[in-house]
SEVEX-323170 format. One record per residue: x, y, z of N, C-alpha, C in turn; residue in three letters. Coordinates in steps of 0.05 Angstrom, whole numbers, padded with zeros to 5 digits, always signed. Layout:
residues N
XYZXYZXYZala;...
//
This chain:
residues 191
+00017-00024+00000+00000+00000+00000+00017+00025+00000unk;+00034+00028-00020+00050+00052-00022+00032+00077-00026unk;+00040+00099-00014+00022+00122-00014+00025+00140-00039unk;+00049+00146-00047+00051+00165-00069+00064+00154-00094unk;+00074+00129-00093+00090+00119-00114+00073+00114-00140unk;+00048+00109-00138+00032+00101-00161+00011+00122-00169unk;+00014+00146-00160-00007+00166-00166-00001+00178-00193unk;-00023+00187-00206-00021+00201-00231-00043+00222-00231unk;-00046+00236-00253-00066+00256-00254-00094+00245-00253unk;-00097+00219-00260-00124+00207-00259-00128+00188-00236unk;-00107+00180-00222-00109+00161-00200-00096+00173-00175unk;-00110+00170-00153-00099+00178-00127-00105+00156-00107unk;-00088+00154-00087-00094+00137-00065-00111+00152-00045unk;-00133+00141-00038-00152+00155-00021-00157+00140+00004unk;-00159+00155+00026-00166+00142+00051-00196+00145+00055unk;-00209+00123+00055-00238+00123+00057-00247+00125+00086unk;-00272+00127+00090-00283+00130+00118-00276+00106+00135unk;-00271+00083+00123-00264+00059+00139-00234+00059+00146unk;-00218+00078+00136-00190+00079+00143-00172+00064+00124unk;-00182+00052+00103-00166+00036+00085-00159+00053+00061unk;-00135+00048+00050-00126+00062+00026-00138+00048+00002unk;-00149+00063-00017-00159+00052-00041-00149+00069-00065unk;-00143+00055-00086-00135+00069-00110-00161+00074-00126unk;-00167+00099-00131-00192+00105-00145-00188+00121-00170unk;-00203+00116-00190-00202+00132-00214-00221+00155-00209unk;-00210+00179-00212-00226+00203-00205-00240+00215-00229unk;-00264+00224-00224-00279+00238-00245-00269+00267-00247unk;-00257+00277-00226-00248+00305-00226-00217+00305-00222unk;-00206+00328-00227-00177+00331-00224-00169+00335-00195unk;-00143+00333-00190-00133+00338-00163-00139+00366-00154unk;-00138+00385-00172-00142+00413-00164-00171+00418-00156unk;-00190+00406-00170-00218+00410-00162-00224+00394-00137unk;-00209+00372-00133-00212+00357-00108-00204+00374-00084unk;-00182+00390-00087-00173+00407-00065-00193+00429-00060unk;-00206+00439-00081-00225+00461-00078-00252+00451-00067unk;-00260+00427-00076-00287+00417-00069-00286+00387-00065unk;-00275+00378-00042-00271+00350-00038-00297+00334-00036unk;-00318+00347-00027-00344+00333-00024-00357+00329-00051unk;-00352+00347-00070-00365+00345-00096-00353+00324-00114unk;-00328+00315-00109-00315+00296-00126-00322+00268-00117unk;-00326+00250-00135-00333+00222-00128-00315+00204-00144unk;-00312+00180-00135-00295+00160-00149-00311+00149-00172unk;-00296+00139-00192-00309+00127-00215-00303+00097-00216unk;-00305+00083-00193-00299+00055-00193-00319+00039-00210unk;-00311+00015-00219-00327+00000-00237-00355-00007-00225unk;-00356-00012-00199-00381-00019-00187-00399+00006-00182unk;-00389+00029-00188-00403+00055-00186-00411+00061-00157unk;-00399+00048-00138-00405+00054-00110-00388+00078-00102unk;-00400+00101-00102-00385+00126-00096-00382+00129-00066unk;-00358+00138-00059-00354+00144-00031-00344+00172-00028unk;-00349+00184-00006-00341+00212-00001-00311+00214+00002unk;-00299+00234-00010-00270+00238-00010-00262+00258+00011unk;-00276+00259+00034-00269+00278+00054-00241+00274+00065unk;-00233+00249+00068-00207+00244+00080-00187+00237+00058unk;-00173+00257+00048-00153+00252+00028-00127+00266+00036unk;-00106+00255+00025-00080+00267+00030-00072+00284+00006unk;-00061+00307+00011-00054+00325-00011-00025+00320-00019unk;-00019+00324-00044+00008+00319-00054+00025+00344-00054unk;+00049+00341-00043+00067+00364-00042+00083+00364-00068unk;+00100+00385-00071+00117+00387-00095+00137+00364-00097unk;+00144+00353-00073+00164+00331-00073+00151+00304-00080unk;+00124+00303-00082+00111+00278-00089+00100+00263-00065unk;+00106+00272-00041+00095+00258-00017+00066+00266-00013unk;+00051+00248+00000+00023+00254+00006+00021+00260+00036unk;+00008+00282+00043+00005+00290+00071-00025+00296+00076unk;-00031+00297+00102-00058+00302+00111-00057+00323+00133unk;-00078+00338+00135-00080+00358+00157-00099+00346+00179unk;-00094+00354+00204-00110+00344+00226-00116+00367+00245unk;-00138+00364+00260-00145+00382+00281-00142+00367+00307unk;-00128+00378+00327-00125+00366+00353-00139+00383+00374unk;-00157+00370+00389-00172+00384+00409-00158+00381+00436unk;-00159+00403+00452-00147+00403+00478-00163+00422+00496unk;-00165+00415+00521-00177+00433+00541-00157+00454+00548unk;-00164+00479+00545-00145+00501+00550-00134+00501+00579unk;-00151+00493+00598-00142+00492+00626-00123+00469+00631unk;-00123+00449+00615-00105+00426+00618-00078+00430+00604unk;-00080+00435+00578-00056+00441+00562-00064+00458+00539unk;-00057+00484+00540-00066+00503+00520-00045+00506+00498unk;-00053+00521+00477-00034+00527+00456-00011+00544+00466unk;-00016+00562+00486+00005+00578+00499+00025+00560+00512unk;+00016+00538+00525+00034+00518+00537+00052+00505+00515unk;+00040+00499+00493+00055+00486+00471+00075+00506+00460unk;+00068+00531+00457+00087+00552+00448+00111+00554+00468unk;+00105+00553+00493+00126+00555+00514+00144+00531+00513unk;+00132+00507+00510+00148+00482+00510+00161+00476+00483unk;+00153+00489+00462+00163+00485+00435+00154+00458+00423unk;+00159+00436+00437+00150+00409+00427+00138+00394+00451unk;+00121+00375+00444+00109+00358+00464+00100+00332+00452unk;+00095+00312+00469+00083+00287+00460+00053+00289+00464unk;+00037+00285+00443+00008+00287+00445-00002+00261+00456unk;-00013+00262+00480-00023+00237+00493-00050+00242+00506unk;-00060+00222+00520-00085+00224+00534-00109+00218+00516unk;-00104+00207+00493-00126+00200+00474-00134+00171+00479unk;-00160+00167+00481-00170+00140+00486-00191+00130+00465unk;-00203+00149+00451-00223+00141+00431-00210+00125+00409unk;-00221+00102+00401-00208+00085+00381-00205+00099+00354unk;-00224+00115+00345-00221+00129+00320-00199+00150+00321unk;-00198+00165+00344-00177+00185+00347-00150+00171+00349unk;-00148+00148+00362-00123+00133+00362-00114+00125+00335unk;-00133+00116+00318-00127+00108+00291-00116+00132+00275unk;-00129+00156+00279-00119+00180+00266-00091+00187+00275unk;-00086+00184+00301-00058+00190+00311-00038+00171+00299unk;-00045+00145+00297-00026+00125+00286-00021+00130+00257unk;-00040+00142+00242-00036+00146+00214-00021+00172+00207unk;-00015+00188+00228+00000+00213+00223+00029+00207+00214unk;+00040+00226+00199+00068+00223+00191+00082+00249+00196unk;+00108+00247+00198+00125+00271+00203+00120+00291+00181unk;+00117+00317+00189+00114+00338+00170+00085+00346+00165unk;+00066+00330+00175+00038+00337+00170+00030+00361+00188unk;+00011+00377+00177+00003+00402+00191-00021+00397+00209unk;-00021+00412+00231-00042+00409+00252-00054+00436+00258unk;-00079+00435+00267-00092+00458+00278-00099+00451+00307unk;-00092+00468+00326-00098+00464+00354-00124+00478+00361unk;-00142+00463+00372-00169+00473+00378-00174+00472+00408unk;-00183+00494+00420-00189+00494+00449-00218+00487+00453unk;-00223+00467+00470-00251+00460+00477-00259+00475+00502unk;-00281+00466+00514-00289+00479+00539-00304+00505+00534unk;-00296+00526+00548-00310+00552+00545-00302+00566+00519unk;-00278+00562+00509-00269+00577+00486-00281+00567+00460unk;-00279+00541+00454-00289+00528+00430-00281+00543+00405unk;-00254+00544+00400-00244+00557+00376-00217+00546+00369unk;-00210+00548+00343-00184+00541+00333-00165+00564+00339unk;-00143+00558+00353-00126+00579+00363-00097+00580+00351unk;-00087+00557+00340-00060+00557+00331-00054+00534+00313unk;-00030+00534+00302-00021+00513+00284+00003+00498+00297unk;+00008+00474+00287+00031+00458+00296+00037+00439+00273unk;+00058+00424+00277+00065+00403+00257+00075+00378+00271unk;+00073+00356+00258+00082+00330+00269+00112+00328+00265unk;+00127+00322+00286+00155+00318+00285+00162+00288+00280unk;+00149+00271+00296+00154+00242+00294+00130+00227+00305unk;+00128+00202+00295+00106+00185+00304+00118+00157+00311unk;+00112+00148+00335+00119+00121+00343+00093+00106+00349unk;+00085+00089+00330+00059+00075+00332+00064+00046+00340unk;+00087+00040+00353+00093+00012+00360+00072+00001+00381unk;+00062+00019+00398+00040+00011+00416+00014+00022+00405unk;-00003+00005+00393-00027+00016+00380-00047+00029+00399unk;-00046+00022+00425-00064+00034+00445-00054+00061+00455unk;-00028+00067+00451-00017+00093+00460+00005+00102+00441unk;-00003+00110+00416+00018+00120+00398+00031+00146+00408unk;+00057+00148+00405+00071+00173+00413+00075+00191+00389unk;+00060+00213+00389+00062+00232+00367+00075+00257+00379unk;+00099+00263+00369+00113+00288+00378+00106+00310+00359unk;+00096+00333+00371+00089+00355+00354+00105+00380+00362unk;+00108+00399+00344+00121+00424+00351+00102+00447+00344unk;+00105+00468+00360+00087+00491+00357+00092+00505+00331unk;+00070+00516+00320+00072+00533+00297+00066+00561+00305unk;+00047+00574+00293+00040+00601+00299+00011+00603+00308unk;+00006+00624+00324-00022+00629+00332-00038+00638+00308unk;-00063+00630+00307-00081+00639+00286-00089+00668+00291unk;-00086+00685+00271-00092+00714+00274-00120+00719+00284unk;-00139+00708+00269-00167+00711+00277-00178+00683+00282unk;-00179+00674+00307-00188+00647+00313-00217+00643+00304unk;-00222+00620+00293-00249+00613+00284-00264+00598+00306unk;-00288+00608+00313-00304+00596+00334-00319+00572+00323unk;-00330+00556+00341-00345+00533+00333-00370+00542+00318unk;-00382+00564+00325-00406+00574+00310-00399+00580+00281unk;-00375+00593+00276-00367+00599+00249-00361+00573+00234unk;-00349+00554+00247-00343+00529+00235-00368+00514+00226unk;-00388+00513+00244-00413+00500+00238-00428+00514+00215unk;-00425+00540+00213-00439+00556+00193-00426+00552+00165unk;-00401+00543+00164-00388+00539+00138-00396+00513+00125unk;-00401+00514+00099-00409+00490+00084-00386+00470+00082unk;-00361+00480+00085-00338+00462+00084-00339+00440+00105unk;-00352+00446+00127-00352+00427+00150-00378+00412+00153unk;-00395+00413+00132-00421+00399+00134-00418+00370+00140unk;-00399+00356+00127-00395+00328+00132-00371+00321+00149unk;-00359+00341+00162-00335+00337+00177-00341+00324+00204unk;-00322+00307+00213-00324+00295+00239-00323+00316+00261unk;-00311+00339+00256-00310+00360+00275-00338+00369+00284unk;-00356+00369+00265-00384+00377+00271-00401+00353+00278unk;-00398+00331+00263-00415+00308+00267-00407+00290+00291unk;-00382+00290+00298-00373+00274+00321-00359+00293+00340unk;-00374+00307+00356-00364+00328+00373-00343+00319+00393unk;-00344+00294+00402-00325+00284+00422-00299+00273+00410unk;-00297+00272+00384-00273+00262+00371-00250+00282+00374unk;-00228+00274+00386-00207+00293+00393-00185+00296+00372unk;-00184+00278+00353-00165+00280+00331-00181+00278+00305unk;-00183+00300+00290-00201+00301+00267-00185+00306+00242unk;-00188+00290+00221-00175+00296+00195-00188+00320+00182unk;-00172+00336+00168-00182+00360+00155-00174+00359+00126unk;-00191+00370+00108-00184+00373+00080-00166+00398+00078unk;-00155+00402+00055-00138+00426+00050-00155+00451+00053unk;-00180+00451+00042-00197+00474+00044-00205+00480+00073unk;-00211+00459+00088-00218+00463+00117-00194+00475+00132unk;-00170+00464+00127-00146+00475+00140-00143+00504+00133unk;-00146+00512+00108-00143+00539+00100-00164+00557+00113unk;-00189+00548+00115-00210+00563+00128-00203+00569+00158unk;-00194+00548+00172-00188+00551+00200-00163+00569+00206unk;-00144+00567+00188-00119+00583+00193-00119+00610+00179unk;-00138+00614+00161-00138+00639+00146-00118+00641+00123unk;-00109+00618+00115-00089+00617+00092-00103+00616+00066unk;
//
């Protein structure tokens, strides 16, 4: 299941809702997929279309990366604490889906830090430094701080955006590690 070695303009490896990589023939191009991931569907022979919400974007070097949102309680460990510490091991995750998302992270992937509790807003960025998934029940993901988001997006703004209509951030409120599309990442960070 190589990730980027067999991609072309018509074929991409896609991570489906079940977490498995599939090679799909796309009806739309990579660029329209980045702009409108929900509108693009696969053209598999059995015509069973699946949503392409969870896809990895291709960098100029040919690697495939994915963006994630990490939730944290500001009173427990805030983005300011991450900025002060520079790097940290992201732990304390017990939800099986969130653990699967942590295990699938790779070094260099971009993250959005989201404060839960009273704030309920995306406050900063970070990136994955390293991942040790040798223990599937407690993967060790080392992250480093990025920059604070200039105008943090509140949960109300996120829910009002059509980009997040099918997102686990809105549909599964208790999920602490949420995959993001490129468009969702751009909306949250203002890029």
